[in-house]
C-alpha positions in Angstrom: 86.2 148.7 129.2 88.0 147.2 132.3 90.4 145.1 130.1 91.0 148.0 128.2 91.8 150.1 131.3 94.2 147.1 132.3 95.7 147.2 129.0 96.6 150.7 129.4 98.0 150.4 132.5 100.4 147.7 131.9 101.8 149.5 129.0 102.1 152.7 131.4 104.1 150.8 133.7 105.9 149.1 130.7 107.0 152.3 129.7 108.1 153.9 132.8 110.3 150.1 133.3 111.5 150.3 130.4 114.3 153.1 131.1 115.1 151.5 134.3 115.7 148.4 132.9 117.9 150.0 130.3 119.6 151.6 133.3 119.8 148.9 135.2 121.4 146.7 132.4 124.3 149.1 131.7 124.8 149.5 135.4 125.5 145.6 134.9 128.0 146.5 132.3 131.6 144.7 133.8 134.6 146.0 132.2 137.4 144.0 131.1 140.8 145.5 131.8 143.8 143.6 130.4 147.1 143.6 132.2 150.4 142.9 130.1 153.9 142.9 132.0 157.4 142.1 130.6 158.0 141.3 134.5 157.1 138.7 136.4 154.8 139.1 139.1 156.8 139.4 142.5 155.2 141.4 145.3 157.2 144.7 144.4 155.8 144.3 140.7 152.4 143.6 142.1 152.7 146.3 144.8 152.4 149.2 141.5 149.9 147.1 139.6 147.8 147.4 143.4 148.3 151.0 143.4 146.8 151.1 139.6 143.9 149.1 141.0 143.3 151.0 144.2 143.1 154.0 142.1 140.5 152.8 139.8 138.6 151.7 143.1 138.8 155.2 143.9 137.3 156.1 140.6 134.1 153.6 140.8 135.2 150.4 139.4 135.1 147.4 142.0 136.8 144.3 140.7 134.3 141.5 140.7 131.5 144.1 140.5 131.8 146.2 137.6 135.2 145.6 136.2 137.7 142.1 135.8 141.3 142.1 135.8 142.9 139.7 133.2 147.0 139.9 134.1 149.5 138.6 132.0 153.3 138.2 132.8 156.0 137.9 130.9 158.7 136.5 132.9 161.3 138.4 131.5 161.0 136.8 128.2 160.0 138.6 125.2 158.9 135.6 123.4 156.0 135.1 125.3 154.6 138.7 125.0 153.1 138.0 121.4 151.2 135.3 122.7 150.4 136.9 125.7 148.7 140.2 123.8 147.1 137.8 121.4 145.1 136.1 124.6 143.9 139.0 125.7 142.5 140.4 122.3 140.9 136.9 121.9 139.4 137.8 125.2 137.8 140.8 124.2 139.0 143.2 126.6 137.8 147.2 126.4 141.2 148.2 127.4 144.9 147.0 127.4 147.2 148.4 130.2 150.6 147.6 129.7 154.3 148.2 131.5 157.1 148.4 129.5 158.1 149.3 125.9 158.5 145.6 124.6 154.8 145.0 126.5 153.3 147.4 124.4 154.7 146.8 121.0 153.3 143.4 121.6 150.2 144.8 122.4 150.2 147.3 119.3 150.9 144.4 116.6 148.4 142.4 118.1 145.7 145.1 117.9 144.7 148.3 116.1 141.2 149.0 118.1 141.6 148.1 121.4 142.7 151.3 123.7 146.2 150.5 124.7 147.4 152.6 127.5 151.2 152.7 128.8 151.7 152.6 132.2 155.6 152.4 132.0 158.2 152.4 129.1 160.2 154.7 127.2 159.3 157.2 124.6 156.4 156.2 122.9 156.5 158.5 119.8 160.2 157.3 119.4 159.2 153.5 119.9 156.6 154.1 116.6 153.7 153.9 118.9 152.2 157.5 118.6 152.2 160.5 116.3 153.5 163.1 119.4 152.8 163.2 122.8 150.2 165.8 122.5 148.8 163.9 119.7 149.1 160.3 120.0 146.8 159.2 117.1 146.1 155.9 116.6 144.9 153.2 119.6 147.8 153.9 122.4 148.1 156.4 125.0 149.4 156.7 128.9 152.8 157.5 130.7 156.1 157.4 129.4 158.9 156.7 132.3 161.4 159.3 130.1 164.0 156.9 132.6 166.5 156.0 129.5 167.3 160.3 129.6 167.6 160.2 133.0 171.4 158.3 131.9 173.4 161.4 132.3 172.3 162.7 135.2 173.0 159.2 137.0 176.6 159.2 135.5 176.7 162.9 137.3 175.7 161.2 140.4 178.4 158.6 140.3 181.0 160.6 138.9 180.3 163.1 141.9 180.5 159.9 144.5 183.4 158.6 142.4 185.5 161.6 141.5 187.9 159.0 140.3 185.9 156.9 138.2 186.8 156.4 134.3 185.2 153.6 133.3 181.5 152.6 134.0 179.7 150.0 132.8 175.7 150.1 131.3 174.0 146.8 132.0 171.3 146.3 129.1 169.4 143.7 128.1 169.9 142.0 124.8 166.4 140.5 123.7 165.1 144.4 123.7 165.8 146.8 121.0 166.5 149.8 123.5 169.1 147.7 125.1 171.4 146.8 122.2 172.9 150.0 121.8 174.1 153.2 123.5 172.6 156.5 122.2 174.8 159.5 121.5 173.4 161.3 124.3 174.9 158.7 126.7 178.4 158.7 125.1 178.2 162.2 125.1 177.7 162.9 128.7 180.1 160.3 129.6 183.2 162.2 127.4 182.3 165.8 129.1 182.8 163.7 132.5 185.5 161.6 131.3 184.2 158.2 131.7 184.4 155.9 129.2 181.2 153.7 128.5 181.2 149.5 127.8 177.5 148.4 127.4 177.5 144.9 128.5 174.4 143.3 127.7 172.5 140.3 128.9 169.4 137.9 128.5 167.0 137.5 131.3 169.1 134.8 132.8 170.8 134.8 136.1 173.8 133.0 134.9 174.2 135.7 132.5 174.2 138.3 134.9 177.3 136.7 136.7 179.4 135.9 133.7 178.6 139.7 133.0 179.5 141.0 136.8 182.9 139.6 136.5 184.0 140.6 133.3 183.2 144.1 134.7 185.4 143.6 137.1 188.1 142.1 134.9 187.7 145.3 132.6 188.8 147.5 135.1 185.0 148.8 135.3 184.8 151.1 138.2 180.7 151.3 138.7 177.5 150.2 136.5 174.7 151.8 135.4 171.7 149.4 135.6 169.0 150.2 132.3 165.8 150.2 133.1 164.1 146.8 132.1 161.3 145.2 133.7 163.2 142.1 133.5 166.2 143.7 135.6 163.4 145.0 137.7 162.1 141.3 138.5 166.0 140.5 139.7 167.0 143.4 141.1 167.9 141.7 144.3 170.2 139.3 142.5 171.8 142.4 140.7 172.5 144.2 143.7 174.1 141.2 145.1 176.6 140.5 142.4 177.6 144.7 142.0 178.2 144.3 146.1 180.0 140.8 145.4 182.6 142.5 142.7 182.6 145.5 144.6 181.0 147.5 142.1 178.9 151.0 142.9 175.9 150.7 140.9 173.2 153.4 139.8 169.5 151.9 139.5 166.4 153.4 137.7 164.0 153.0 140.8 163.5 153.4 144.2 162.8 149.8 144.5 166.1 148.6 142.9 167.6 151.1 145.4 165.6 149.3 148.5 167.5 146.0 147.1 170.7 146.7 147.4 171.6 149.3 144.7 173.5 152.2 145.9 171.7 155.0 144.4 168.7 155.7 142.2 167.1 158.5 140.2 164.0 157.9 138.3 160.5 158.5 138.3 157.6 157.6 140.9 157.1 154.2 139.6 153.6 154.0 141.8 152.9 157.3 140.8 152.3 156.2 136.9 150.7 153.4 137.6 148.0 155.3 139.5 147.8 157.8 137.0 147.4 154.9 134.5 144.5 154.2 136.2 142.8 157.8 135.0 143.6 157.1 131.2 141.4 153.9 131.8 139.0 155.7 133.7 138.4 158.6 130.6 138.4 155.7 127.7 135.8 153.3 129.3 133.8 156.8 129.5 134.4 157.2 126.1 137.6 159.3 125.5 139.5 158.1 122.2 143.6 157.3 123.2 144.4 159.2 120.3 142.9 162.2 121.3 144.6 161.9 125.1 148.1 163.6 125.7 150.9 160.8 126.6 152.2 162.2 129.5 155.5 162.7 131.3 156.8 161.7 134.8 155.6 164.6 137.3 157.8 163.3 140.4 161.3 161.9 140.2 163.0 160.7 143.5 166.8 160.3 144.7 167.2 157.3 146.6 170.8 156.3 148.3 171.6 153.1 150.3 173.5 153.7 152.8 173.8 150.6 154.2 175.4 149.7 150.4 177.5 152.6 150.6 178.8 151.1 154.0 179.4 147.6 152.7 181.2 149.1 149.8 183.5 151.3 151.8 182.1 154.5 150.7 181.1 157.8 151.5 178.6 159.9 150.5 179.3 163.4 149.9 177.4 165.8 152.0 175.9 167.4 148.8 174.3 164.2 147.8 173.2 163.5 151.1 171.2 166.9 150.8 169.6 166.2 147.8 168.0 162.8 148.5 164.5 162.2 149.1 165.5 159.1 150.9 168.1 157.5 152.8 168.2 153.9 153.4 169.9 153.4 156.5 
């Protein structure tokens, strides 16, 4: 009888302990999150990824406890991205988070099953990554910067600042698909403002930048628009220096590039985009399918004016433009 009671007691305790053990096992789940970026790991870029990680921490994901991050940086080299994406897929990450369109393309080519969340990049529908913004389908979702679509707005601001400007260069990256040509939208906007656009393509090499800016000056370019590009972001200080050296007012896509010396910037708040990407990751880890999560466009846009650069160029910023600025760098 004693043996039978002991058996029943032990069996009962095992029954009670089973759910607890299962719960403990579930609680010990450590998620693997891959980070794929075309840019380098410079402080400003790392600050954006920190914003992503900070938001995840607010949502309950603590690095080293229930989540592990596996970063891969392309350092501005498109050729490296495919191999880096393949590494992350081989590491069996649970979610792959990308920054830039070329990083998303590499991730998409590496996997059709692992969820991909885009923190930044051009329109994923136009890029062929998603069926629509509302219903992406497939394994890609996240945020789009729509920064390329803001080029006409940057042109308008340059014209307001420089009424006599007649030729504007678009600094583009020859290694990326979106950087190889000007859109009809940009050409039409320039024509309506009486501006001739000149595309200047460079590779991710500072020597290329120097030659490009010298050519702009020789060709009579009056200002330059730096297109959204992770490599240009990484080299923002050098690009700002060259623009100043060649006396070319510059319009750049992000506040970080204006803070580095660009004259004016107009674009999405990148830190906000990275934080919102963390929310997507949280939803996916809780069971949501990426194809069912609508792709979001930016909710916050910032106009930043660098008065220090304006003074160095001998320019006076119109009061109407200053009044609209979200930030003025003295």
